[in-house]
N, C-alpha and C positions, 0 to 999 in steps of 0.2 A: 503321825499326824492323823487327825480325824477329818474325814471328808464330809461334805454336805449331803444329807439324805436325798435320794433321787426325787422323792415327792416334794421336798422343800425347794429343790433346785428348779423343778417344773413350775412351782408356784411363783418363784422369783422371776423366771423367764416370762411367765404369763403376765405378771405385774409390769415387767419391763416393756413387753410388747404393747400393753395397754397404754402405758405412759408415753411410749414412742409414738403410738398412733395419735394420742392427744397432742403431742408436740408438733406433729405434722400439720395440724390446723392452727397452731399458735400464730404463725406468721400471717395466716389468712385473716385471723381476728384483728390483729394489729393493723394490717394494711387496710382492712375494711373500715376501721374506726378513723384512720387518717384520710382515706379516700372520700369519706362522707363528711369530713370535718368542716370544710368550707360551706358545703350545702346546708349542714345543720345550723351553722352560725347565721347565714343569710336568711334561712327559713325562720329562725327565732326572731330575728330583727323585723322581718316582714309581718309576723303574726303577733307582735307585741305593740301595745299602745305606747310608743316611745314618747309622744308629746306629754301624756299624763305622767309618765314616769319621770321625765326630765323636769316637769313643773314641781313635782315633789322634791326632787334632788335640789333644785334651786332654793327651796324654802328652808333647807337645813342650814342653820346658823348657830354659832356658839360652839364651845369646845365639845368635841365628839369622840366616841370610841367606836371602832369597827372591829368586829370579831369574825372568826371563821376557823374551822379545823380541817385537817386533811387538805384536799384540793381547794376547799373554800378558804383556807388560810392564805392561799396565793391571791385569790380574789380580794380578800380583806386587805392585804398589804397594798394592792393596787388601788383599791377604793379609797383608802386613807390618803394616799398620795394625790389622787384626783381631787378629792374634796379640799385638801390643803391648798392646792394650786388654783382650782377653779372657783371655789367658794371663799377662799381667803380666810380659812378658819384653822384653829388648832385641831388637829385630827390625828389620833393615834391608833395604830393597829395592835390588837392584843389577842391572846388566846382566851376562849370563853371562860376557862377555869380561873384565869387571873382575876376576873371581876368578882369572884366569890371571896377573894382574900385581900383585896386592896381597897383603899378609900377612893370613892368616885365623886367626892365632894366638889371637885373642880369641873366636872363634866355636866353637860346638859342633855346630850343625846347618845343613844347606843344603836348601832346598826349591825344586825347579825346577817351574815352571808351563809346560805345553806341551800344546796340544790333541792332537797326535799322540804326543808323548813321544819322538820319534825324531830331532829336528834336532840340529845340532852345538852349539847353545846348551845343550842338556841335557848332552851329553858334556862340554863345557867346565865346566859347573856342578859336575859330579861328579868332576872330575880333582883330587881332594884327599882328605884323611883325615877329613873331617867326616861325621857321620851323615847319611844321604841319604834324602830323601823326594821323591816325584813326584806332583804334582797333575795328572792327565791322564785321558783316556779309555782309556789303555792302560797296561800294566805293563812294568816293566823289571827284568831279573834282578839280584838283589843290592841292590835299592832298595825301601824301605818304600813301599807304594802308598797313595795317596790317590785312589782310582779312582772315577770316575763313569761312568754309562752313557748314551750318546746313541744312540737308535735311528733317529731321523730327522735325518741329518746335514745341515748347512747347506752349500749349494753357493754360496759367495760369495767374492769376492776379498778384500774387507775383512770381517774376522770380527766379526759382531754377536752371533749366538747363541753362537759360540765364546768370546766374552768374557763375555757375560752369564750363561751357565750356571754356570761355576765361581764367578763372583762371587755368584750367588744361593745356591749351596751354602754359601759362606763367610758370607753374611749370615744364613742360617738357623742356622749354628753360633753366630754372635755373639748372635743373639736367642733362643737356646735352642729353636729349631725353630718360631718364630712365623711361620707362613705368611700370617697375616692382613696383616701389615705388608708382606711381599713382594708379595702379590697386589694390595694397594692401590696400591703403587708401579707395578707393571706395567700397571695399568689407567688410569694418568694419561694424559690427552690434552691437553698444553699448547698454547696458542695464543700465538705470539710477536708482540709489537707491532712489533719490528724484526728483520730477519734480515741477517747479514753478506753483503755483495755484492762487496767489494773483493778483490783478489788477495792482499793481506796482511791477516791477521786477528790482532790482538793479544789475549792472554788474561790477564786480571788475576785472580790467585787466591791463596789462602793454604793452610795445611796442611789445613784442614777440607775443602777442595775439591781436594786434590791428585790423587785418582783421576780425577775428572771432567776436570781439566786434562790429565792424562796421556792420557785417551781422545781428547780434542780434538786434542792435539798429534799423536798417532799417526794418527788417522782423516783429519784435514784434509790431511795429506801423502799417505798411502796412497791416499786417494780422489781425489787431485788436485783438491781443492776450493779450497784456498788455502794460502799459506805462513804457518804459525803462528809467532808470537813470544810466548814465555811470560814473564810478569812476576810474580815473587813480590811480594806487596803492599807490603812495606816497601822492598824492593830497588828498586821502581819510583821511590821518592822520590829516588834517587841518580842523576838524570840520564837515566833511561830514557824520559822524555817527549820527549827531543830528537828522536826518530825522527819525530814528528809535526810538527816544525817544517819538515820537508822535504816531507812528503806526508800526506794525510789517509787513514788506514786505518780499518777497522772494529774495534770492541772487543767482546769477550765478557767480561762482568764478573759476578763472584759477590759480591754485596754482603753485608756483615755489619753488626752494630750496634756500632760503636765510633767514636771520634773521627776516626781516619784515614779510615774509609769515609764518614763525614759530609763530610769535605773532598773526597773523590773524587766524591761525589754532586754537589757544587756545581761542581767544576772540570772534570771529565772530558768532559762533553758538548761543550765548546768546542774540545777537542783533536781530536775524531774525526768521521769521516764519519757514523757511527752507533754507538750503544751498545746492545748486546743484554744485558739483565739476565737472569740465571738465579737466582731467589730460593730460599733455603732453605725447607724445609717441615717439617723434623723437628728436635726439640731435641737428639737424640742425634747426635753428630758422625759416627759411623761409618755409621749408617743414612742420615743426610743425604747423605753423600758417595756412597753407592750410588744414592740418589734423583737426585742431581745428574748422575751419570753416565748414568742412564736418560734424563733430560731432554736431556742433551747428544747422545745418540744420535738423538733425534727432531729436534733442531736441525740435525744434519748431514744428515738426510734432507730437511728443509725447504730447506736451502741447496742441496742437489743438485737438487731440483725447480726452484728459482728459476733455477739456472744451466743447466738442461736436461741434467744429467748423471745417470748411474747408477753410483754408486761400488761397487755390488755385482758389476758385470760386469768381467771381467779383460781389458782391452785395454791392454797395456803393451809397452814395447820389449823386444826379445829379451834385452837385458842383464839385465832384471829377473829372468827365470827363471834365467839363468846365476848371478847373485848369490845368489838364494834357495836354489838347490840346491848351493851351494859346500860342500864337506866337508873342506877342507884345514886346515892350521894357521892360527891367527889371533892 
């Protein structure tokens, strides 16, 4: 057998020590982001002209499209739900690229969600004749602003505050400015009886939990915590349990009170390595989806702690930056 040359072994040990040193601060970064989360949300609300923003939101009528990518796709999914329920309009959540390839003849408005307001997803969303709105911390010329103010910006690879701040603004719009409900949710500190540990995590959800499921789908991937597999609840009935005939994955499950969920409660535990329940706490479906998203954020942090990871630190292959900064046609 051939051994590893001493000089190469020393370089490997040096690289390992550097990586280990970096890992020692990973938990600190994640905990810092979460410890500042409530403060950042409240600060953004206090420094934003919410009355002006809400007036603009109330004026949105007619069939609309809301877009977002990455963490902003979670905001977009929630935004579409809020406008559908609050404004009583047809409102669909789409990926920015979709708008380049499909007919938009039935729509009147497009609302792009973007923390920076400057990525090519925003450009793609506005390459049409629809009335344009931008939910962002920045303005864009020729576009109606839905602008909020963030003074203490989050320095994190996976956007937590960047997702929760605009979602909190939308929740306040939906609840007519009721901060009591928002702050009550932000103060929740759940304890999970089980936490997913496998490398594949399935997520069983319905429309009422669609924003929370979108957050888990985005964050488990971007945070390199697990490979998520999303199952819409009734769609699961049509053969999707076959995956667990080959391997035992973990499941994140949002239970509801109906016959199908009663059946799932009885049968699912036998299929999975573990089942993590995230129970509803509010009767209103929009408020509850916001709550479930917040709980899902805490679950991801708990998963990261168990796995010895810090998904708030950016340690990714070079290709990731190259892809993220891509500005060409798509």
